[in-house]
N, C-alpha and C positions, 0 to 999 in steps of 0.2 A: 872272149872266147868265138873261133873263127867259125867255119859252116862245116870244113873238110876234121875242124877233133870231133865232132860225132861220126860219120860213115867209118872212118879209122876206131871204131867198140867194133863195126861188124867185121872187121880181117877181110874185107874183099876184093879181094888181089887179084883171084877170076878176071874181074875190069880193069884193075891197075885203079892204081893212089889218082890226086887228084894231079895234077902239075899249077903247081904254083908260078905266075909268072909276074910280079910283086908283090900287089894287093889282090891283086885279081888270079881263080884257080879255077882250069878247064881242064874239064876228061869228060869217061860215058856213065849217064845219072848211072847214079845209083842207092836210087831208089828199088827197095823190092816188089811194089808194081807195077814198075815200066819192064815192058817185051819185048827184051834185044832178036835180032839176028846173028845169024849169025858173025853177021862184021859191025860189030857193035861203033856202035859216034861215036870219037875220042874226043869231040868240039859242039858236045849234045848238051853238055850241064859244062854253065857257067856261076863262077859266085864272085861277088867283088863286096871292099869293101866301099862304103861310102857316110866319108866321117864312124862314128861310134862303129854302124856299125853293117853286118855281111847283111845279105844277098841271093838269092840267090833265083836263076831260072833254066829250065829246063825246053826244049827246043822243039823237042821229039814226043809229048807227052803234057807238053804246054801246064802247064805250073810253078810256080815262086812264092814268093815269097822269102818271112828271115828267119831268123835260127829258128823261133820255140817250132814254127811253123814244117821247119825241115829235121827234124829231132821229132812232131809230133810223126809225117810222115817217110818216120824212117822203123820207131813200132812200135804205131799203130795207134798211139792211143789220144781220148780227148783229152781238154782246153783242160774237165774236171785237173787232170794228173801227171802233166809233164812239167809244170812245176816244182814236182814232190822225184818226178824222176830225172830230171834238169840236176836233183841236186845231190841226191843218191848216186848214178852216174862216173860226176864232174865237181863233183864242191865247191871249190872259190872258183876251181878256170868258168863255174857255170856265173859266179857270185860277184865274178868282175865289176871294177867303176867304172869302163864302157866297155861296157856287154847292152845289149835290150835287156837281159838278165840279170840287170838289179836287184836285188831285195828292199821291202825298202817299212819303214816307222809306220804305225795309222799318225798320216794328218790331224795335227791337235785343232780346234778354233781356231785358238791363233795361226796367225797364218805370220807367222818366228822358224827358218829353216831349221833344219833340227836334223846330228848327227844318222846317216841309215846302213852305217858301217857292220852292229854288228844286230840288225832285224835277223829273221828267220825267215826264208820262206813256207808261206803258210803250209800246208798238210794236204786242201785241197784246197778251188779256188770259194767253194764251194762251200766250205765250213769259215774261212774267211770272216763268213758276213752272215752265216745261219742268223748268228745271238742277234745283227740286229736288223733285217729281215726279217725273221718271224714272231714282231710286235707287228710288226706295218699291216691292217687291215683287209683283208681280201671284199671287194664289193661282193653279195647276192647273190648277184644277176650280172651277164650280161646285159647289152642294148640291141635290138635288132635295127638296125642300120642298116640303109638303102643305099650303095654303090653307084648305081644306075643317077651320077650325078655333074651336074655340065662342069659346071663350075671347079670341078677338078684338071678337068682331060684340058681347058679354058688354062691353065699355071699349066698343064707340060706334066700332070701325075695321068699312069695309065692304070688299064687296067688291071694288070700283074702287081702294080702297087701298091695299088689300093687294099688287093686281096692279100699283098705278103701283111700288108697292117693294122690290118681289122680296120679303115678307120668306112665310112658314109656319111649319110644325111639321117636326123634324129630326128621322125615325124611322127611323138605322141613327148609328155615326159617336163621335165628342164631344158632339158636341150632342142627341144624342139624348134625347127629352121634352122641351129646351129647344126656343122661338121661333124660326128664326136670323133675321137684320137683318143682307145685304149694304150692306156696305161699304167706298164709290171713293174712287179720289181723285179730287182737279180740279187742273184741267182729267182728262175721265174722252177716253180713247176708242170709238164705236160697239160695242157688244156687246164694252164689256176687261171683263174676269175683276175682281170684286170684291180686293183687298189685304186681308179676313177678316171675316168673321161672329159673328156680336155675338148674344149668347144671349139670352135673357131667358126666363125656368119659367113658363109659361103658370098664376100664383095663388102662391098663399101658394107656396110649397116645403117639400116632403118634407126632415126633419133632418134633420142632415151635407151640403144639394144649395141654394151659393149662386141667390139669383133673379138676380143676371143674372152671365153666366160673360161672359168676355173670352179674346180672345186671348194665348195666352201670347205677351211680344212685342210685346205690339201702346200705341204709342203714337201712344195720341191724340188729343193736344196737337197734332195735324200735321195734326188728318183734321176736314173736315167733317161730318156727317149729312147726306143730302139736296137736295145744292148743283144735283149733274145736275138733277133735274126742279125743280126751286123757279126755279131761269130758263130752263127751256125757252116759251117763250112765254107768255109773260108778264109781256114789254113793256112792263122798267123796274122794276111794280111793284116794294117797300123789301123785305130781305130781316129774316124775323120774326124773329132770332140767341136760340133757348130753349131749353132742358137738355139731354132726351133723345128717343127722334125717341120718343117716344113719345106728346110736343105735338108733331112738325110735324105726327102722323096727326089726332090733334086737331083742327088747327087748317085744317086741308087740308080738314075730314069740312064745317067751321063757315067754307069758302069763303074763308081763306086760303094758295093755292099754292105761296108763298112761305116758311115757316117753316123754315126748316135750326136742328142742333141744336152741340152744341162735349160736350155727353157728361159734362154736368155742370155746380157752379153759379161754371167762368172761363172765358175766354178768353184766349185763352195767341198771346206774340206771332204764331205763324207762323202758327194761326186772322187775328189780329184781320187779315195783310200777302190772305189769302187771296178775306176780303173786300170788302177793304177796295182789289182789285184790278177789281171787280166793275163799280165808278162805279154802284156802287147805293144809291142807302141807305141805312140800315144802325139795325132799328131793337129794339136787345134788353134782350126778357122774360124773364129769368128767375123761380123757383116765390116767393112772400112767403112763404118760409118765412127763418132765416137764413145759410145757407148762399148763399141768392140777396140779397139781400142784401149781405154781404159783397163776394157774386161781380160785384154789379152797381156799388158802389165800386170796387175791380177793373178792372173795364171802361176808365168813366169814366177813372181815371187813367191806363192803357193808351193809348185814341183818342187823352189831351193834349188834349180840344178840338175833334176833329175835322168838321168845322161836317155831314160827309153822313151823322156818326153821332149815335139819339137813346136814349132812357131811356124807361123807362114802366115805373111803376111798380102791384107786381098789389095786391088784401087779401091782410091777412093770413092765410096758412096754406093757403092757395090752393098751385093752379099752373096750368101758362093748360089746357091739357088736362078744371077745373073746371067750370070758366066760360062760360058760355052766348054762344048765340051775339051776342045785345045783348052782354051786357056786355063781351065783348072786341070789338065795335063804335066802345064809346062807350071805348074805352081804346085804338083805334091811328082814328083819328077823323082825323087826318091825312092813313089811306093814300085811295088812290080803288076 
């Protein structure tokens, strides 16, 4: 489905139709929130096809994204409702094989390719995973963490990123001396407690201390780090899937607020289903080492050619957090 299919529903002839130039659409910005003067600029809005995806950008209101984010802006709906809205108004056009709206059957534990042509779009994102998330026990408390951690600043983690993720140094308890990183289930209610705290020793740990301290019984394959933050006010931008929380922090610092982490170099079936249920495009960006390469191959097999998922390789021996803004921009050139 093209970007132009969505504004056509609103019959906004007063601003003129989008002009088609092959795989590029140009015209006056059709977003209801865009304030135009007496002479709207007919060149300010641009949408173009990039492989299987349609991406758009308005140079006037400085907004952009994929078709899902465009529909959200036009219909004034949130992430939970836009999937059902698209299915209702556009039917098969919204569920085509080569669009970002491809539906899915839940991926099973066996990593085998499955047919997704008969799958149904979940009524809302929350409903799609409520059954799985309700049996996850939440912690009855929140840790008091000290955000004043020189190690974080040395790794380029700014105060705003520290606050956004609620991380800091634990002064007491099991995590004493570790940086506490809260992990939430998704969907996550407002002010909900985390399901666990992951500990990271600030720097090289002393002998006998592990670098990462995992909570006892924590099943990391059921969770994705940073989902709530990545989906908050990002207008349908693609999710960038990395290995660990510090890669998420680094990408946020570089201007990519939709990075999420799978706690390692592999994607589990449960994590794949969570990612696909968002309706977002998905970009897998694992480390440039043997584990990362193997994880990328495993993820390709797991997703089974779903068109909304693509894979990006980074230079050997590097991690996303080691890349400069320019290097990331070159690798992620399809992202608005």
